[in-house]
MOPAC internal coordinates of N, CA, C and O (Angstrom, degrees):
PM7 1SCF
backbone

  N    0.0000 0     0.00 0     0.00 0    0    0    0
  C    1.4468 1     0.00 0     0.00 0    1    0    0
  C    1.5332 1   110.84 1     0.00 0    2    1    0
  O    1.2310 1   120.41 1   136.95 1    3    2    1
  N    1.3280 1   116.82 1   -43.05 1    3    2    1
  C    1.4677 1   120.24 1   179.61 1    5    3    2
  C    1.5228 1   110.49 1   -59.11 1    6    5    3
  O    1.2310 1   120.30 1   139.60 1    7    6    5
  N    1.3256 1   117.02 1   -40.40 1    7    6    5
  C    1.4719 1   119.55 1  -179.07 1    9    7    6
  C    1.5258 1   111.23 1   -62.04 1   10    9    7
  O    1.2310 1   120.01 1   141.51 1   11   10    9
  N    1.3106 1   117.58 1   -38.49 1   11   10    9
  C    1.4745 1   119.71 1   177.93 1   13   11   10
  C    1.5219 1   110.81 1   -67.10 1   14   13   11
  O    1.2310 1   120.66 1   140.46 1   15   14   13
  N    1.3120 1   116.35 1   -39.54 1   15   14   13
  C    1.4639 1   120.02 1   178.36 1   17   15   14
  C    1.5248 1   110.40 1   -63.33 1   18   17   15
  O    1.2310 1   120.64 1   141.06 1   19   18   17
  N    1.3261 1   116.39 1   -38.94 1   19   18   17
  C    1.4607 1   121.33 1  -176.16 1   21   19   18
  C    1.5270 1   114.17 1   -84.16 1   22   21   19
  O    1.2310 1   119.70 1  -178.95 1   23   22   21
  N    1.3272 1   118.17 1     1.05 1   23   22   21
  C    1.4647 1   119.90 1   176.16 1   25   23   22
  C    1.5255 1   108.96 1   -57.83 1   26   25   23
  O    1.2310 1   121.07 1   -36.17 1   27   26   25
  N    1.3230 1   115.55 1   143.83 1   27   26   25
  C    1.4712 1   121.45 1  -175.95 1   29   27   26
  C    1.5267 1   111.89 1   -53.13 1   30   29   27
  O    1.2310 1   120.06 1   135.73 1   31   30   29
  N    1.3207 1   117.49 1   -44.27 1   31   30   29
  C    1.4631 1   120.72 1  -179.18 1   33   31   30
  C    1.5154 1   112.56 1   -62.92 1   34   33   31
  O    1.2310 1   120.48 1   139.43 1   35   34   33
  N    1.3224 1   116.68 1   -40.57 1   35   34   33
  C    1.4681 1   120.10 1   179.15 1   37   35   34
  C    1.5219 1   111.50 1   -66.44 1   38   37   35
  O    1.2310 1   120.42 1   135.99 1   39   38   37
  N    1.3210 1   116.81 1   -44.01 1   39   38   37
  C    1.4661 1   119.53 1   178.85 1   41   39   38
  C    1.5234 1   111.06 1   -64.04 1   42   41   39
  O    1.2310 1   120.71 1   140.00 1   43   42   41
  N    1.3167 1   116.24 1   -40.00 1   43   42   41
  C    1.4679 1   119.61 1   179.09 1   45   43   42
  C    1.5214 1   110.76 1   -64.17 1   46   45   43
  O    1.2310 1   120.26 1   135.99 1   47   46   45
  N    1.3380 1   117.11 1   -44.01 1   47   46   45
  C    1.4729 1   120.39 1   178.30 1   49   47   46
  C    1.5280 1   110.99 1   -63.26 1   50   49   47
  O    1.2310 1   120.52 1   136.78 1   51   50   49
  N    1.3213 1   116.62 1   -43.22 1   51   50   49
  C    1.4678 1   120.19 1   178.90 1   53   51   50
  C    1.5282 1   110.52 1   -62.11 1   54   53   51
  O    1.2310 1   120.97 1   138.34 1   55   54   53
  N    1.3127 1   115.74 1   -41.66 1   55   54   53
  C    1.4670 1   120.87 1   178.16 1   57   55   54
  C    1.5240 1   110.45 1   -60.51 1   58   57   55
  O    1.2310 1   120.25 1   133.33 1   59   58   57
  N    1.3115 1   117.13 1   -46.67 1   59   58   57
  C    1.4645 1   121.12 1  -178.15 1   61   59   58
  C    1.5259 1   111.54 1   -64.53 1   62   61   59
  O    1.2310 1   120.13 1   145.02 1   63   62   61
  N    1.3334 1   117.36 1   -34.98 1   63   62   61
  C    1.4681 1   120.81 1   177.14 1   65   63   62
  C    1.5280 1   110.77 1   -65.44 1   66   65   63
  O    1.2310 1   120.44 1   137.11 1   67   66   65
  N    1.3194 1   116.76 1   -42.89 1   67   66   65
  C    1.4650 1   120.30 1   178.52 1   69   67   66
  C    1.5262 1   110.02 1   -64.04 1   70   69   67
  O    1.2310 1   120.52 1   135.76 1   71   70   69
  N    1.3364 1   116.61 1   -44.24 1   71   70   69
  C    1.4679 1   120.76 1  -179.98 1   73   71   70
  C    1.5253 1   110.37 1   -63.37 1   74   73   71
  O    1.2310 1   120.66 1   137.22 1   75   74   73
  N    1.3398 1   116.33 1   -42.78 1   75   74   73
  C    1.4666 1   120.98 1  -179.52 1   77   75   74
  C    1.5279 1   111.41 1   -62.00 1   78   77   75
  O    1.2310 1   120.67 1   143.48 1   79   78   77
  N    1.3250 1   116.32 1   -36.52 1   79   78   77
  C    1.4619 1   121.47 1  -178.43 1   81   79   78
  C    1.5301 1   112.19 1   -74.43 1   82   81   79
  O    1.2310 1   120.74 1   163.96 1   83   82   81
  N    1.3269 1   116.19 1   -16.04 1   83   82   81
  C    1.4709 1   122.94 1  -178.18 1   85   83   82
  C    1.5193 1   109.43 1    60.92 1   86   85   83
  O    1.2310 1   119.34 1    46.93 1   87   86   85
  N    1.2890 1   118.86 1  -133.07 1   87   86   85
  C    1.4562 1   121.37 1  -179.95 1   89   87   86
  C    1.5142 1   112.49 1    97.34 1   90   89   87
  O    1.2310 1   121.65 1   -12.07 1   91   90   89
  N    1.2979 1   114.45 1   167.93 1   91   90   89
  C    1.4634 1   122.33 1  -176.74 1   93   91   90
  C    1.5195 1   110.86 1   -82.75 1   94   93   91
  O    1.2310 1   121.25 1   -22.01 1   95   94   93
  N    1.3219 1   115.21 1   157.99 1   95   94   93
  C    1.4515 1   120.81 1   175.05 1   97   95   94
  C    1.5193 1   110.87 1   -74.83 1   98   97   95
  O    1.2310 1   120.94 1   -22.26 1   99   98   97
  N    1.3063 1   115.81 1   157.74 1   99   98   97
  C    1.4582 1   121.08 1   178.59 1  101   99   98
  C    1.5180 1   111.36 1   -88.27 1  102  101   99
  O    1.2310 1   120.81 1    27.55 1  103  102  101
  N    1.3330 1   116.05 1  -152.45 1  103  102  101
  C    1.4632 1   120.34 1  -177.64 1  105  103  102
  C    1.5231 1   112.29 1   -64.00 1  106  105  103
  O    1.2310 1   120.01 1   156.44 1  107  106  105
  N    1.3219 1   117.58 1   -23.56 1  107  106  105
  C    1.4685 1   120.53 1   179.27 1  109  107  106
  C    1.5276 1   112.17 1   -80.86 1  110  109  107
  O    1.2310 1   120.31 1   171.44 1  111  110  109
  N    1.3216 1   117.02 1    -8.56 1  111  110  109
  C    1.4743 1   123.88 1   178.49 1  113  111  110
  C    1.5294 1   113.70 1    62.78 1  114  113  111
  O    1.2310 1   119.80 1  -166.34 1  115  114  113
  N    1.3432 1   117.98 1    13.66 1  115  114  113
  C    1.4606 1   119.68 1   178.06 1  117  115  114
  C    1.5261 1   109.08 1   -74.72 1  118  117  115
  O    1.2310 1   120.12 1   -58.11 1  119  118  117
  N    1.3282 1   117.37 1   121.89 1  119  118  117
  C    1.4667 1   119.68 1   178.11 1  121  119  118
  C    1.5267 1   110.66 1   -65.04 1  122  121  119
  O    1.2310 1   120.49 1   -36.30 1  123  122  121
  N    1.3063 1   116.66 1   143.70 1  123  122  121
  C    1.4628 1   121.92 1  -179.62 1  125  123  122
  C    1.5292 1   110.75 1   -56.99 1  126  125  123
  O    1.2310 1   119.93 1   147.01 1  127  126  125
  N    1.3199 1   117.74 1   -32.99 1  127  126  125
  C    1.4662 1   120.59 1  -178.00 1  129  127  126
  C    1.5313 1   112.46 1   -63.92 1  130  129  127
  O    1.2310 1   119.83 1   163.54 1  131  130  129
  N    1.3392 1   117.92 1   -16.46 1  131  130  129
  C    1.4660 1   121.42 1   179.60 1  133  131  130
  C    1.5261 1   112.76 1   -95.39 1  134  133  131
  O    1.2310 1   120.24 1  -178.15 1  135  134  133
  N    1.3264 1   117.15 1     1.85 1  135  134  133
  C    1.4588 1   120.83 1  -175.76 1  137  135  134
  C    1.5209 1   112.43 1   -62.88 1  138  137  135
  O    1.2310 1   119.30 1   136.43 1  139  138  137
  N    1.3275 1   118.94 1   -43.57 1  139  138  137
  C    1.4669 1   120.66 1  -178.49 1  141  139  138
  C    1.5199 1   111.06 1   -61.48 1  142  141  139
  O    1.2310 1   119.95 1   135.65 1  143  142  141
  N    1.3213 1   117.70 1   -44.35 1  143  142  141
  C    1.4673 1   120.73 1   178.19 1  145  143  142
  C    1.5290 1   110.38 1   -62.40 1  146  145  143
  O    1.2310 1   120.61 1   140.62 1  147  146  145
  N    1.3289 1   116.45 1   -39.38 1  147  146  145
  C    1.4624 1   120.52 1   177.62 1  149  147  146
  C    1.5266 1   109.93 1   -62.76 1  150  149  147
  O    1.2310 1   120.48 1   133.28 1  151  150  149
  N    1.3280 1   116.70 1   -46.72 1  151  150  149
  C    1.4590 1   120.60 1  -179.46 1  153  151  150
  C    1.5223 1   110.65 1   -62.14 1  154  153  151
  O    1.2310 1   120.07 1   135.57 1  155  154  153
  N    1.3186 1   117.47 1   -44.43 1  155  154  153
  C    1.4651 1   120.96 1   179.21 1  157  155  154
  C    1.5293 1   111.28 1   -58.51 1  158  157  155
  O    1.2310 1   120.11 1   139.89 1  159  158  157
  N    1.3116 1   117.40 1   -40.11 1  159  158  157
  C    1.4634 1   121.76 1  -177.10 1  161  159  158
  C    1.5299 1   113.67 1   -82.05 1  162  161  159
  O    1.2310 1   120.21 1   157.06 1  163  162  161
  N    1.3344 1   117.21 1   -22.94 1  163  162  161
  C    1.4704 1   120.26 1  -171.51 1  165  163  162
  C    1.5217 1   114.62 1  -126.23 1  166  165  163
  O    1.2310 1   119.77 1  -166.11 1  167  166  165
  N    1.3286 1   118.04 1    13.89 1  167  166  165
  C    1.4714 1   121.40 1  -175.45 1  169  167  166
  C    1.5309 1   112.21 1   -54.29 1  170  169  167
  O    1.2310 1   120.04 1   128.40 1  171  170  169
  N    1.3308 1   117.53 1   -51.60 1  171  170  169
  C    1.4723 1   120.32 1  -176.65 1  173  171  170
  C    1.5221 1   111.85 1   -63.49 1  174  173  171
  O    1.2310 1   120.44 1   137.24 1  175  174  173
  N    1.3091 1   116.76 1   -42.76 1  175  174  173
  C    1.4685 1   121.03 1   178.96 1  177  175  174
  C    1.5312 1   110.49 1   -62.91 1  178  177  175
  O    1.2310 1   120.54 1   136.06 1  179  178  177
  N    1.3223 1   116.57 1   -43.94 1  179  178  177
  C    1.4611 1   121.49 1   179.08 1  181  179  178
  C    1.5291 1   110.73 1   -62.79 1  182  181  179
  O    1.2310 1   120.57 1   132.13 1  183  182  181
  N    1.3311 1   116.52 1   -47.87 1  183  182  181
  C    1.4681 1   120.59 1  -179.91 1  185  183  182
  C    1.5231 1   111.09 1   -61.36 1  186  185  183
  O    1.2310 1   120.57 1   137.25 1  187  186  185
  N    1.3265 1   116.52 1   -42.75 1  187  186  185
  C    1.4681 1   120.04 1   179.11 1  189  187  186
  C    1.5302 1   110.79 1   -61.01 1  190  189  187
  O    1.2310 1   120.25 1   136.13 1  191  190  189
  N    1.3262 1   117.12 1   -43.87 1  191  190  189
  C    1.4674 1   119.40 1  -178.07 1  193  191  190
  C    1.5293 1   111.48 1   -66.43 1  194  193  191
  O    1.2310 1   120.03 1   146.76 1  195  194  193
  N    1.3338 1   117.55 1   -33.24 1  195  194  193
  C    1.4719 1   120.39 1   176.66 1  197  195  194
  C    1.5283 1   109.63 1   -70.72 1  198  197  195
  O    1.2310 1   120.34 1   131.50 1  199  198  197
  N    1.3354 1   116.95 1   -48.50 1  199  198  197
  C    1.4734 1   120.77 1  -179.37 1  201  199  198
  C    1.5292 1   112.10 1   -58.63 1  202  201  199
  O    1.2310 1   120.37 1   140.20 1  203  202  201
  N    1.3147 1   116.89 1   -39.80 1  203  202  201
  C    1.4644 1   121.08 1  -175.44 1  205  203  202
  C    1.5316 1   112.83 1   -82.80 1  206  205  203
  O    1.2310 1   120.61 1   173.55 1  207  206  205
  N    1.3298 1   116.44 1    -6.45 1  207  206  205
  C    1.4596 1   119.92 1  -179.25 1  209  207  206
  C    1.5190 1   113.19 1    81.00 1  210  209  207
  O    1.2310 1   120.20 1  -170.97 1  211  210  209
  N    1.3253 1   117.23 1     9.03 1  211  210  209
  C    1.4629 1   121.57 1  -178.99 1  213  211  210
  C    1.5252 1   113.33 1   -85.85 1  214  213  211
  O    1.2310 1   120.17 1   164.81 1  215  214  213
  N    1.3315 1   117.28 1   -15.19 1  215  214  213
  C    1.4658 1   119.77 1  -176.58 1  217  215  214
  C    1.5208 1   110.16 1   -67.90 1  218  217  215
  O    1.2310 1   121.01 1   -50.32 1  219  218  217
  N    1.3099 1   115.67 1   129.68 1  219  218  217
  C    1.4613 1   121.68 1   175.57 1  221  219  218
  C    1.5215 1   108.35 1  -126.48 1  222  221  219
  O    1.2310 1   120.03 1   -53.53 1  223  222  221
  N    1.3193 1   117.55 1   126.47 1  223  222  221
  C    1.4651 1   119.30 1   176.68 1  225  223  222
  C    1.5271 1   110.36 1   -63.29 1  226  225  223
  O    1.2310 1   121.20 1   -28.81 1  227  226  225
  N    1.3124 1   115.31 1   151.19 1  227  226  225
  C    1.4591 1   121.55 1   177.72 1  229  227  226
  C    1.5317 1   109.42 1   -76.39 1  230  229  227
  O    1.2310 1   120.29 1   -19.26 1  231  230  229
  N    1.3202 1   117.05 1   160.74 1  231  230  229
  C    1.4679 1   119.33 1   174.75 1  233  231  230
  C    1.5350 1   110.75 1   -59.37 1  234  233  231
  O    1.2310 1   121.14 1   -23.80 1  235  234  233
  N    1.2974 1   115.42 1   156.20 1  235  234  233
  C    1.4641 1   122.44 1   178.94 1  237  235  234
  C    1.5301 1   108.61 1   -85.79 1  238  237  235
  O    1.2310 1   120.93 1   -44.58 1  239  238  237
  N    1.3274 1   115.83 1   135.42 1  239  238  237
  C    1.4754 1   120.13 1   176.05 1  241  239  238
  C    1.5267 1   108.22 1   -85.97 1  242  241  239
  O    1.2310 1   120.34 1   -50.49 1  243  242  241
  N    1.3121 1   116.95 1   129.51 1  243  242  241
  C    1.4602 1   121.62 1   178.09 1  245  243  242
  C    1.5202 1   111.22 1   -94.02 1  246  245  243
  O    1.2310 1   120.98 1   -40.80 1  247  246  245
  N    1.3143 1   115.74 1   139.20 1  247  246  245
  C    1.4733 1   120.92 1   177.86 1  249  247  246
  C    1.5192 1   107.62 1  -141.52 1  250  249  247
  O    1.2310 1   120.84 1   -50.87 1  251  250  249
  N    1.3214 1   116.00 1   129.13 1  251  250  249
  C    1.4613 1   121.20 1   176.85 1  253  251  250
  C    1.5242 1   108.79 1   -79.77 1  254  253  251
  O    1.2310 1   120.78 1   -51.01 1  255  254  253
  N    1.3216 1   116.12 1   128.99 1  255  254  253
  C    1.4645 1   120.54 1   176.18 1  257  255  254
  C    1.5274 1   108.88 1  -127.32 1  258  257  255
  O    1.2310 1   120.02 1   -31.86 1  259  258  257
  N    1.3278 1   117.56 1   148.14 1  259  258  257
  C    1.4674 1   120.05 1  -178.46 1  261  259  258
  C    1.5263 1   111.68 1   -73.81 1  262  261  259
  O    1.2310 1   121.56 1   -37.50 1  263  262  261
  N    1.3207 1   114.62 1   142.50 1  263  262  261
  C    1.4592 1   121.27 1   171.29 1  265  263  262
  C    1.5249 1   107.46 1   -96.96 1  266  265  263
  O    1.2310 1   120.30 1    -8.73 1  267  266  265
  N    1.3064 1   117.03 1   171.27 1  267  266  265
  C    1.4571 1   121.34 1  -179.08 1  269  267  266
  C    1.5129 1   114.46 1   -64.59 1  270  269  267
  O    1.2310 1   119.84 1   155.63 1  271  270  269
  N    1.3249 1   117.90 1   -24.37 1  271  270  269
  C    1.4679 1   121.41 1  -176.13 1  273  271  270
  C    1.5351 1   112.54 1   -95.40 1  274  273  271
  O    1.2310 1   120.03 1  -152.62 1  275  274  273
  N    1.3162 1   117.55 1    27.38 1  275  274  273
  C    1.4681 1   124.86 1   178.48 1  277  275  274
  C    1.5198 1   113.34 1    67.55 1  278  277  275
  O    1.2310 1   120.07 1  -170.68 1  279  278  277
  N    1.3168 1   117.48 1     9.32 1  279  278  277
  C    1.4561 1   121.47 1   174.21 1  281  279  278
  C    1.5280 1   107.97 1   -96.63 1  282  281  279
  O    1.2310 1   121.31 1    -9.30 1  283  282  281
  N    1.3010 1   115.10 1   170.70 1  283  282  281
  C    1.4562 1   120.81 1   179.03 1  285  283  282
  C    1.5239 1   109.10 1  -113.83 1  286  285  283
  O    1.2310 1   121.22 1   -26.40 1  287  286  285
  N    1.3180 1   115.26 1   153.60 1  287  286  285
  C    1.4595 1   119.19 1   173.20 1  289  287  286
  C    1.5188 1   108.18 1  -134.49 1  290  289  287
  O    1.2310 1   120.86 1   -27.10 1  291  290  289
  N    1.3202 1   115.96 1   152.90 1  291  290  289
  C    1.4501 1   121.69 1  -178.42 1  293  291  290
  C    1.5252 1   109.42 1   -89.18 1  294  293  291
  O    1.2310 1   121.10 1   -54.61 1  295  294  293
  N    1.3107 1   115.49 1   125.39 1  295  294  293
  C    1.4565 1   122.41 1   177.18 1  297  295  294
  C    1.5207 1   107.50 1  -104.28 1  298  297  295
  O    1.2310 1   120.00 1   -47.94 1  299  298  297
  N    1.3252 1   117.61 1   132.06 1  299  298  297
  C    1.4599 1   122.17 1   176.83 1  301  299  298
  C    1.5188 1   109.92 1   -96.19 1  302  301  299
  O    1.2310 1   119.94 1   -54.56 1  303  302  301
  N    1.3272 1   117.72 1   125.44 1  303  302  301
  C    1.4595 1   122.02 1  -176.10 1  305  303  302
  C    1.5283 1   109.44 1  -117.44 1  306  305  303
  O    1.2310 1   120.11 1   -70.64 1  307  306  305
  N    1.3408 1   117.39 1   109.36 1  307  306  305
  C    1.4677 1   119.49 1   176.01 1  309  307  306
  C    1.5277 1   110.60 1   -76.64 1  310  309  307
  O    1.2310 1   120.47 1   -15.39 1  311  310  309
  N    1.3186 1   116.70 1   164.61 1  311  310  309
  C    1.4616 1   120.41 1   175.41 1  313  311  310
  C    1.5256 1   109.15 1   -66.93 1  314  313  311
  O    1.2310 1   120.81 1   -20.66 1  315  314  313
  N    1.3146 1   116.05 1   159.34 1  315  314  313
  C    1.4680 1   120.80 1   178.07 1  317  315  314
  C    1.5245 1   110.29 1   -60.40 1  318  317  315
  O    1.2310 1   120.18 1   142.14 1  319  318  317
  N    1.3167 1   117.27 1   -37.86 1  319  318  317
  C    1.4650 1   121.36 1   179.92 1  321  319  318
  C    1.5193 1   109.99 1   -63.28 1  322  321  319
  O    1.2310 1   120.08 1   135.61 1  323  322  321
  N    1.3282 1   117.46 1   -44.39 1  323  322  321
  C    1.4600 1   120.89 1   179.89 1  325  323  322
  C    1.5238 1   111.80 1   -68.12 1  326  325  323
  O    1.2310 1   119.61 1   149.82 1  327  326  325
  N    1.3155 1   118.35 1   -30.18 1  327  326  325
  C    1.4698 1   120.76 1   176.36 1  329  327  326
  C    1.5171 1   110.91 1   -66.37 1  330  329  327
  O    1.2310 1   121.20 1   144.37 1  331  330  329
  N    1.3192 1   115.30 1   -35.63 1  331  330  329
  C    1.4602 1   120.20 1  -178.44 1  333  331  330
  C    1.5162 1   109.05 1   -68.27 1  334  333  331
  O    1.2310 1   120.10 1   180.00 1  335  334  333

């Protein structure tokens, strides 16, 4: 199953979905618009770390956002890489 997920076409599609959705950067502050360049430069390293079980997601960045009732709620924002 992991091999199918890591196929080049699947990673590219996942990357494009994250980019299309836009959104804020995570704790690494990498803008979503830079995800494709990151994937192009680091695809083999990323795939190897997933296959070997060494990949660890980054911490989630917390951001307070207003709710409709004038209260705030905490939004968890993963890195663009972890979203992919």
